[in-house]
SENU-216092 format. One line per field, with one value per residue (C-alpha): residue number from 1; z, x, y. Coordinates in steps of 0.1 Angstrom, whole numbers. Example, Ala and Ser with C-alpha at 12.3 -4.5 7.8 and 13.67 -1.06 7.14 Angstrom:
! residues 2
doza <- c(1,2);
up <- c(78,71);
east <- c(123,137);
north <- c(-45,-11);
This chain:
! residues 430
doza <- c(1,2,3,4,5,6,7,8,9,10,11,12,13,14,15,16,17,18,19,20,21,22,23,24,25,26,27,28,29,30,31,32,33,34,35,36,37,38,39,40,41,42,43,44,45,46,47,48,49,50,51,52,53,54,55,56,57,58,59,60,61,62,63,64,65,66,67,68,69,70,71,72,73,74,75,76,77,78,79,80,81,82,83,84,85,86,87,88,89,90,91,92,93,94,95,96,97,98,99,100,101,102,103,104,105,106,107,108,109,110,111,112,113,114,115,116,117,118,119,120,121,122,123,124,125,126,127,128,129,130,131,132,133,134,135,136,137,138,139,140,141,142,143,144,145,146,147,148,149,150,151,152,153,154,155,156,157,158,159,160,161,162,163,164,165,166,167,168,169,170,171,172,173,174,175,176,177,178,179,180,181,182,183,184,185,186,187,188,189,190,191,192,193,194,195,196,197,198,199,200,201,202,203,204,205,206,207,208,209,210,211,212,213,214,215,216,217,218,219,220,221,222,223,224,225,226,227,228,229,230,231,232,233,234,235,236,237,238,239,240,241,242,243,244,245,246,247,248,249,250,251,252,253,254,255,256,257,258,259,260,261,262,263,264,265,266,267,268,269,270,271,272,273,274,275,276,277,278,279,280,281,282,283,284,285,286,287,288,289,290,291,292,293,294,295,296,297,298,299,300,301,302,303,304,305,306,307,308,309,310,311,312,313,314,315,316,317,318,319,320,321,322,323,324,325,326,327,328,329,330,331,332,333,334,335,336,337,338,339,340,341,342,343,344,345,346,347,348,349,350,351,352,353,354,355,356,357,358,359,360,361,362,363,364,365,366,367,368,369,370,371,372,373,374,375,376,377,378,379,380,381,382,383,384,385,386,387,388,389,390,391,392,393,394,395,396,397,398,399,400,401,402,403,404,405,406,407,408,409,410,411,412,413,414,415,416,417,418,419,420,421,422,423,424,425,426,427,428,429,430);
up <- c(265,298,287,255,274,298,270,253,285,290,254,259,290,273,244,269,285,252,234,207,172,148,111,91,84,119,146,174,206,221,190,188,225,220,189,205,234,210,191,223,231,197,199,234,218,199,224,250,245,215,221,256,245,217,237,265,240,224,240,264,238,215,238,229,192,193,214,190,160,174,184,151,131,151,141,105,98,113,90,59,68,72,39,16,32,44,9,-7,16,19,-9,-42,-68,-97,-125,-103,-72,-71,-64,-47,-35,-51,-45,-41,-3,2,37,46,30,28,64,83,118,106,82,91,84,93,127,139,128,99,119,145,118,101,134,144,111,115,146,125,99,128,145,113,102,139,141,112,134,150,118,114,151,161,126,104,100,114,82,62,86,80,42,43,65,43,10,25,40,6,-17,5,35,20,-11,8,33,4,-11,22,39,15,-13,-32,-49,-18,-1,-31,-32,3,23,60,80,109,125,105,101,65,65,97,107,74,59,88,91,54,54,85,72,38,57,77,46,27,56,67,102,131,138,159,153,160,177,203,229,224,253,261,283,303,305,331,304,279,302,310,273,267,293,276,243,257,271,240,217,230,211,181,177,195,181,146,149,145,169,205,197,200,174,196,227,211,196,230,246,219,219,255,252,223,241,273,252,231,262,279,248,241,278,279,246,260,293,276,254,278,312,325,314,307,311,275,263,279,268,232,232,242,212,190,203,199,164,153,167,152,117,131,161,147,130,155,189,222,216,182,198,223,195,175,205,214,178,176,206,192,155,161,187,161,134,156,163,126,112,137,143,110,84,105,95,120,122,154,174,157,137,109,129,154,133,97,106,132,108,81,106,119,84,74,107,101,70,87,119,107,100,130,168,174,144,128,98,62,35,15,-10,4,18,43,16,-6,21,31,-6,-6,25,9,-22,0,20,-11,-28,1,8,-28,-32,2,-3,-38,-30,3,-15,-41,-15,6,-25,-34,1,2,-30,-15,20,27,49,75,100,98,118,142,147,153,179,197,197,179,209,209,172,159,188,209,240,263,278,311,330,359);
east <- c(693,677,650,644,643,617,596,598,589,559,548,550,529,503,501,495,466,449,426,443,440,433,436,406,423,438,422,407,403,377,355,359,350,318,307,314,291,265,264,256,229,212,212,198,169,158,165,153,138,115,109,95,76,58,53,35,11,-2,-25,-11,-15,9,35,62,55,65,96,106,101,123,150,150,151,181,199,188,194,229,239,224,243,275,270,261,238,266,281,248,243,278,298,308,282,302,279,249,262,234,210,229,263,283,292,330,331,309,312,331,361,379,371,402,415,432,406,393,360,369,384,369,376,355,345,329,311,298,286,270,251,242,221,201,195,182,158,141,125,118,97,76,65,40,21,13,15,-7,-15,15,32,67,81,65,80,115,111,97,125,152,138,128,162,178,154,141,163,198,190,173,202,226,205,206,239,260,267,234,213,195,227,240,207,214,188,192,186,210,200,172,140,137,160,145,112,95,108,94,61,52,61,40,8,12,16,-15,-35,-23,-29,-61,-74,-71,-101,-125,-108,-132,-157,-137,-115,-78,-61,-24,-19,11,16,44,64,56,68,100,107,99,124,150,142,146,181,191,180,209,232,209,210,241,261,252,276,302,325,326,321,297,273,270,264,237,221,218,204,177,168,160,140,120,112,100,79,63,54,37,19,4,-5,-24,-41,-54,-63,-84,-102,-108,-106,-76,-40,-28,5,2,-3,27,51,37,42,78,84,67,89,120,111,103,135,157,163,167,188,222,209,186,189,171,142,135,136,109,87,93,85,53,41,50,29,-2,1,10,-19,-43,-29,-32,-69,-76,-60,-77,-110,-118,-99,-102,-68,-53,-18,-17,9,6,38,28,11,40,71,59,41,67,96,79,73,108,124,105,114,151,149,127,148,184,189,170,166,202,203,235,231,221,244,260,235,205,174,149,123,148,159,123,117,147,133,99,115,133,101,80,106,110,72,65,94,88,51,54,83,68,35,53,74,44,26,56,60,22,27,56,45,13,13,-14,-23,-59,-88,-87,-49,-53,-80,-58,-28,5,25,10,3,37,61,44,50,31,44,27,22,1);
north <- c(-310,-316,-291,-311,-344,-329,-317,-351,-369,-346,-351,-389,-388,-367,-392,-420,-401,-392,-416,-437,-424,-454,-455,-468,-502,-506,-528,-508,-529,-505,-507,-544,-549,-528,-547,-581,-569,-556,-589,-608,-582,-585,-623,-620,-601,-632,-659,-654,-620,-622,-659,-652,-620,-639,-671,-653,-637,-670,-695,-721,-749,-731,-718,-744,-740,-703,-710,-738,-715,-688,-713,-731,-698,-688,-720,-721,-684,-687,-715,-697,-665,-685,-704,-676,-650,-628,-627,-620,-590,-576,-592,-576,-584,-570,-557,-566,-549,-524,-553,-581,-592,-620,-656,-652,-657,-688,-703,-671,-686,-653,-642,-649,-642,-610,-598,-563,-545,-509,-509,-543,-579,-590,-620,-597,-576,-608,-622,-588,-587,-624,-615,-591,-618,-640,-616,-604,-637,-644,-613,-626,-655,-632,-629,-666,-677,-707,-720,-726,-760,-762,-776,-748,-723,-737,-737,-701,-688,-703,-690,-656,-649,-657,-638,-609,-602,-605,-584,-557,-557,-552,-524,-504,-514,-534,-509,-513,-487,-474,-467,-449,-429,-417,-436,-431,-463,-464,-498,-515,-495,-508,-538,-553,-537,-528,-561,-582,-562,-566,-603,-609,-592,-610,-643,-635,-628,-659,-683,-667,-660,-683,-705,-684,-651,-622,-644,-663,-646,-653,-636,-640,-670,-656,-619,-624,-642,-615,-587,-606,-609,-573,-562,-583,-567,-533,-541,-559,-531,-510,-534,-533,-495,-483,-512,-502,-473,-501,-481,-470,-434,-404,-419,-450,-429,-408,-438,-454,-423,-417,-454,-452,-420,-434,-466,-447,-422,-450,-469,-440,-428,-462,-466,-433,-439,-472,-456,-429,-454,-483,-466,-486,-489,-525,-542,-556,-520,-505,-532,-531,-493,-499,-522,-496,-469,-490,-501,-465,-449,-476,-462,-427,-435,-425,-393,-375,-358,-365,-340,-355,-389,-378,-367,-399,-421,-403,-404,-441,-449,-431,-441,-478,-481,-467,-490,-521,-513,-506,-537,-561,-545,-527,-548,-580,-593,-617,-605,-625,-606,-572,-574,-551,-523,-522,-530,-523,-490,-481,-488,-466,-438,-440,-441,-409,-393,-399,-377,-351,-347,-353,-316,-301,-304,-316,-340,-352,-328,-332,-343,-315,-301,-320,-304,-319,-323,-340,-364,-372,-381,-404,-420,-425,-441,-466,-474,-479,-501,-524,-525,-536,-559,-576,-580,-595,-619,-630,-638,-659,-677,-686,-700,-721,-734,-742,-762,-781,-790,-771,-740,-746,-773,-787,-772,-801,-798,-761,-768,-793,-770,-770,-781,-816,-819,-807,-815,-841,-820,-796,-764,-770,-803,-793);
């Protein structure tokens, strides 16, 4: 008996030392703590990260307008997500579930204190996804910076979140047709970056170039602010990518590692491209390369290994740099803060790379019966569908908003600056 008791005591001690094993529908405190932290990190990406990054890139007379847009989008998107956006993206759409969620959980009426989503509270999952719905339209601001009316921006954000972001999110993550097809998008290459990039360049085309674009120098007014915002984005992106594992596990750890490698490689690749072409490396170049590396590794972050991340990051720095120069200098499209060449092109490259590297160089492995060529084809279908859908719907939404309130400030108002014209304030009183 004493032997049996000793064995039982030893077994009990071993169980205490081992990680807890949690069933799929049982709350895991470790997972919950990590996603709570990740949620705060992703919100930190928008305010203050993206807000400061963008605000430093515009001229001094428009700095407050960009900060105001990012802040207002955070508030508006949060309430839309609470009211019906979460349900459109992740609800059950019944016979229409391949395309959109339903309306049976308006105002999160069925999300209670004890509701679970996997191993975390559904409240935490809903809030984590809310931060993605916030940053995506905030990224679009860079496409029309310094010339859109504030009222038009609010209208556009509300309609675009409803008709573009929420359905695409459902397609990819909420049980829609692209998820069923097997599209790999770990943290938002399609849902966030391609979506935002396409919307930004369509907005730039519909609104037209800024007054003086191509003939008047429009340098960033405060690169110190931009670098501070970029640093916050880099840190916050760990929550964005590693948090998308929705658990504190090996997938989250690998996603964090490859995210960092992709960012560092993208930064240096862009910096050296600029150094070779212009003779000197710039601060703006290295931080833009970082964002390109981060955006490109995002869809692949849970599926690839460190060596693939290095290749993806280096490729992102080169390709996104070339795309930025081509769009502004050759096509002469005033995507003011380079949203499409950095996020749209980067998201596309990263989504294709997820299919290419998932089965090689330490990748997570292909689904049973799938080949690399077949997976890349699935990735291409997802990219094409979201590019076309996003471009068409964004154009329609902008035209509707233009008919309701008008999209653009007048030439005189643009010359004076949006801070004074729209908000009756100035960023600097020196």
